Chimera marker file (.cmm) of the C-alpha trace (Angstrom):
<marker_set name="trace">
<marker id="1" x="-0.177" y="-0.002" z="-0.129" r="1" g="1" b="0" radius="0.5"/>
<marker id="2" x="1.383" y="3.365" z="-0.624" r="1" g="1" b="0" radius="0.5"/>
<marker id="3" x="1.349" y="6.153" z="1.986" r="1" g="1" b="0" radius="0.5"/>
<marker id="4" x="-1.482" y="7.744" z="0.276" r="1" g="1" b="0" radius="0.5"/>
<marker id="5" x="-3.302" y="4.433" z="0.413" r="1" g="1" b="0" radius="0.5"/>
<marker id="6" x="-2.655" y="4.388" z="4.366" r="1" g="1" b="0" radius="0.5"/>
<marker id="7" x="-3.798" y="7.281" z="4.738" r="1" g="1" b="0" radius="0.5"/>
<marker id="8" x="-6.786" y="7.307" z="2.975" r="1" g="1" b="0" radius="0.5"/>
<marker id="9" x="-7.476" y="4.344" z="5.116" r="1" g="1" b="0" radius="0.5"/>
<marker id="10" x="-6.395" y="5.231" z="8.568" r="1" g="1" b="0" radius="0.5"/>
<marker id="11" x="-8.826" y="8.858" z="7.525" r="1" g="1" b="0" radius="0.5"/>
<marker id="12" x="-12.685" y="7.386" z="7.910" r="1" g="1" b="0" radius="0.5"/>
<marker id="13" x="-15.631" y="10.116" z="8.055" r="1" g="1" b="0" radius="0.5"/>
<marker id="14" x="-17.650" y="9.508" z="11.153" r="1" g="1" b="0" radius="0.5"/>
<marker id="15" x="-21.187" y="9.396" z="10.109" r="1" g="1" b="0" radius="0.5"/>
<marker id="16" x="-23.625" y="11.533" z="13.374" r="1" g="1" b="0" radius="0.5"/>
<marker id="17" x="-25.292" y="7.531" z="14.103" r="1" g="1" b="0" radius="0.5"/>
<marker id="18" x="-21.418" y="6.874" z="14.852" r="1" g="1" b="0" radius="0.5"/>
<marker id="19" x="-20.531" y="10.143" z="16.985" r="1" g="1" b="0" radius="0.5"/>
<marker id="20" x="-23.613" y="10.047" z="18.280" r="1" g="1" b="0" radius="0.5"/>
<marker id="21" x="-23.637" y="6.313" z="20.173" r="1" g="1" b="0" radius="0.5"/>
<marker id="22" x="-19.658" y="7.251" z="20.892" r="1" g="1" b="0" radius="0.5"/>
<marker id="23" x="-20.883" y="10.257" z="22.752" r="1" g="1" b="0" radius="0.5"/>
<marker id="24" x="-22.953" y="8.137" z="24.606" r="1" g="1" b="0" radius="0.5"/>
<marker id="25" x="-20.890" y="5.116" z="25.561" r="1" g="1" b="0" radius="0.5"/>
<marker id="26" x="-18.775" y="8.101" z="27.546" r="1" g="1" b="0" radius="0.5"/>
<marker id="27" x="-21.251" y="9.831" z="29.054" r="1" g="1" b="0" radius="0.5"/>
<marker id="28" x="-23.219" y="6.313" z="30.265" r="1" g="1" b="0" radius="0.5"/>
<marker id="29" x="-19.052" y="5.686" z="31.199" r="1" g="1" b="0" radius="0.5"/>
<marker id="30" x="-17.957" y="9.228" z="33.008" r="1" g="1" b="0" radius="0.5"/>
<marker id="31" x="-21.564" y="9.367" z="35.028" r="1" g="1" b="0" radius="0.5"/>
<marker id="32" x="-22.171" y="5.487" z="36.254" r="1" g="1" b="0" radius="0.5"/>
<marker id="33" x="-19.997" y="5.732" z="38.425" r="1" g="1" b="0" radius="0.5"/>
<marker id="34" x="-21.468" y="9.975" z="40.231" r="1" g="1" b="0" radius="0.5"/>
<marker id="35" x="-24.976" y="8.313" z="39.740" r="1" g="1" b="0" radius="0.5"/>
<marker id="36" x="-23.772" y="5.846" z="42.439" r="1" g="1" b="0" radius="0.5"/>
<marker id="37" x="-22.436" y="8.139" z="44.561" r="1" g="1" b="0" radius="0.5"/>
<marker id="38" x="-24.985" y="9.944" z="44.915" r="1" g="1" b="0" radius="0.5"/>
<marker id="39" x="-27.547" y="6.743" z="45.120" r="1" g="1" b="0" radius="0.5"/>
<marker id="40" x="-24.701" y="6.066" z="48.247" r="1" g="1" b="0" radius="0.5"/>
<marker id="41" x="-25.667" y="9.150" z="49.714" r="1" g="1" b="0" radius="0.5"/>
<marker id="42" x="-28.740" y="9.827" z="49.907" r="1" g="1" b="0" radius="0.5"/>
<marker id="43" x="-28.918" y="6.047" z="51.075" r="1" g="1" b="0" radius="0.5"/>
<marker id="44" x="-26.674" y="7.179" z="54.151" r="1" g="1" b="0" radius="0.5"/>
<marker id="45" x="-28.377" y="10.994" z="54.560" r="1" g="1" b="0" radius="0.5"/>
<marker id="46" x="-31.426" y="8.771" z="54.778" r="1" g="1" b="0" radius="0.5"/>
<marker id="47" x="-30.233" y="6.796" z="57.787" r="1" g="1" b="0" radius="0.5"/>
<marker id="48" x="-28.434" y="9.456" z="59.254" r="1" g="1" b="0" radius="0.5"/>
<marker id="49" x="-32.064" y="11.489" z="59.231" r="1" g="1" b="0" radius="0.5"/>
<marker id="50" x="-34.099" y="8.055" z="60.686" r="1" g="1" b="0" radius="0.5"/>
<marker id="51" x="-31.415" y="7.491" z="63.201" r="1" g="1" b="0" radius="0.5"/>
<marker id="52" x="-31.739" y="10.896" z="64.816" r="1" g="1" b="0" radius="0.5"/>
<marker id="53" x="-27.576" y="11.853" z="64.444" r="1" g="1" b="0" radius="0.5"/>
<marker id="54" x="-28.483" y="14.355" z="61.189" r="1" g="1" b="0" radius="0.5"/>
<marker id="55" x="-32.373" y="16.212" z="62.206" r="1" g="1" b="0" radius="0.5"/>
<marker id="56" x="-34.565" y="16.533" z="59.355" r="1" g="1" b="0" radius="0.5"/>
<marker id="57" x="-34.496" y="20.192" z="58.361" r="1" g="1" b="0" radius="0.5"/>
<marker id="58" x="-37.409" y="19.670" z="55.236" r="1" g="1" b="0" radius="0.5"/>
<marker id="59" x="-40.449" y="19.272" z="56.978" r="1" g="1" b="0" radius="0.5"/>
<marker id="60" x="-39.789" y="22.393" z="59.621" r="1" g="1" b="0" radius="0.5"/>
<marker id="61" x="-40.620" y="25.832" z="59.098" r="1" g="1" b="0" radius="0.5"/>
<marker id="62" x="-38.365" y="27.370" z="57.859" r="1" g="1" b="0" radius="0.5"/>
<marker id="63" x="-36.944" y="31.256" z="59.092" r="1" g="1" b="0" radius="0.5"/>
<marker id="64" x="-36.901" y="34.102" z="57.866" r="1" g="1" b="0" radius="0.5"/>
<marker id="65" x="-33.073" y="35.696" z="58.671" r="1" g="1" b="0" radius="0.5"/>
<marker id="66" x="-33.019" y="38.829" z="60.441" r="1" g="1" b="0" radius="0.5"/>
<marker id="67" x="-32.170" y="42.383" z="59.137" r="1" g="1" b="0" radius="0.5"/>
<link id1="1" id2="2" r="1" g="1" b="0" radius="0.2"/>
<link id1="2" id2="3" r="1" g="1" b="0" radius="0.2"/>
<link id1="3" id2="4" r="1" g="1" b="0" radius="0.2"/>
<link id1="4" id2="5" r="1" g="1" b="0" radius="0.2"/>
<link id1="5" id2="6" r="1" g="1" b="0" radius="0.2"/>
<link id1="6" id2="7" r="1" g="1" b="0" radius="0.2"/>
<link id1="7" id2="8" r="1" g="1" b="0" radius="0.2"/>
<link id1="8" id2="9" r="1" g="1" b="0" radius="0.2"/>
<link id1="9" id2="10" r="1" g="1" b="0" radius="0.2"/>
<link id1="10" id2="11" r="1" g="1" b="0" radius="0.2"/>
<link id1="11" id2="12" r="1" g="1" b="0" radius="0.2"/>
<link id1="12" id2="13" r="1" g="1" b="0" radius="0.2"/>
<link id1="13" id2="14" r="1" g="1" b="0" radius="0.2"/>
<link id1="14" id2="15" r="1" g="1" b="0" radius="0.2"/>
<link id1="15" id2="16" r="1" g="1" b="0" radius="0.2"/>
<link id1="16" id2="17" r="1" g="1" b="0" radius="0.2"/>
<link id1="17" id2="18" r="1" g="1" b="0" radius="0.2"/>
<link id1="18" id2="19" r="1" g="1" b="0" radius="0.2"/>
<link id1="19" id2="20" r="1" g="1" b="0" radius="0.2"/>
<link id1="20" id2="21" r="1" g="1" b="0" radius="0.2"/>
<link id1="21" id2="22" r="1" g="1" b="0" radius="0.2"/>
<link id1="22" id2="23" r="1" g="1" b="0" radius="0.2"/>
<link id1="23" id2="24" r="1" g="1" b="0" radius="0.2"/>
<link id1="24" id2="25" r="1" g="1" b="0" radius="0.2"/>
<link id1="25" id2="26" r="1" g="1" b="0" radius="0.2"/>
<link id1="26" id2="27" r="1" g="1" b="0" radius="0.2"/>
<link id1="27" id2="28" r="1" g="1" b="0" radius="0.2"/>
<link id1="28" id2="29" r="1" g="1" b="0" radius="0.2"/>
<link id1="29" id2="30" r="1" g="1" b="0" radius="0.2"/>
<link id1="30" id2="31" r="1" g="1" b="0" radius="0.2"/>
<link id1="31" id2="32" r="1" g="1" b="0" radius="0.2"/>
<link id1="32" id2="33" r="1" g="1" b="0" radius="0.2"/>
<link id1="33" id2="34" r="1" g="1" b="0" radius="0.2"/>
<link id1="34" id2="35" r="1" g="1" b="0" radius="0.2"/>
<link id1="35" id2="36" r="1" g="1" b="0" radius="0.2"/>
<link id1="36" id2="37" r="1" g="1" b="0" radius="0.2"/>
<link id1="37" id2="38" r="1" g="1" b="0" radius="0.2"/>
<link id1="38" id2="39" r="1" g="1" b="0" radius="0.2"/>
<link id1="39" id2="40" r="1" g="1" b="0" radius="0.2"/>
<link id1="40" id2="41" r="1" g="1" b="0" radius="0.2"/>
<link id1="41" id2="42" r="1" g="1" b="0" radius="0.2"/>
<link id1="42" id2="43" r="1" g="1" b="0" radius="0.2"/>
<link id1="43" id2="44" r="1" g="1" b="0" radius="0.2"/>
<link id1="44" id2="45" r="1" g="1" b="0" radius="0.2"/>
<link id1="45" id2="46" r="1" g="1" b="0" radius="0.2"/>
<link id1="46" id2="47" r="1" g="1" b="0" radius="0.2"/>
<link id1="47" id2="48" r="1" g="1" b="0" radius="0.2"/>
<link id1="48" id2="49" r="1" g="1" b="0" radius="0.2"/>
<link id1="49" id2="50" r="1" g="1" b="0" radius="0.2"/>
<link id1="50" id2="51" r="1" g="1" b="0" radius="0.2"/>
<link id1="51" id2="52" r="1" g="1" b="0" radius="0.2"/>
<link id1="52" id2="53" r="1" g="1" b="0" radius="0.2"/>
<link id1="53" id2="54" r="1" g="1" b="0" radius="0.2"/>
<link id1="54" id2="55" r="1" g="1" b="0" radius="0.2"/>
<link id1="55" id2="56" r="1" g="1" b="0" radius="0.2"/>
<link id1="56" id2="57" r="1" g="1" b="0" radius="0.2"/>
<link id1="57" id2="58" r="1" g="1" b="0" radius="0.2"/>
<link id1="58" id2="59" r="1" g="1" b="0" radius="0.2"/>
<link id1="59" id2="60" r="1" g="1" b="0" radius="0.2"/>
<link id1="60" id2="61" r="1" g="1" b="0" radius="0.2"/>
<link id1="61" id2="62" r="1" g="1" b="0" radius="0.2"/>
<link id1="62" id2="63" r="1" g="1" b="0" radius="0.2"/>
<link id1="63" id2="64" r="1" g="1" b="0" radius="0.2"/>
<link id1="64" id2="65" r="1" g="1" b="0" radius="0.2"/>
<link id1="65" id2="66" r="1" g="1" b="0" radius="0.2"/>
<link id1="66" id2="67" r="1" g="1" b="0" radius="0.2"/>
</marker_set>
């Protein structure tokens, strides 16, 4: 194969569907650990509210700061 033919074979125009699939796979790879971390955080936060170590202030009325 000539140098030009090798360069032409190495160069490929990707179709939009291929680009979208690669992007979706990359996003899934990057976000999966964050989703797992968010689930762990919510679980631990729920435990802390349940055992009273962290008061649940979501139900308490909000007080406006004094000015």
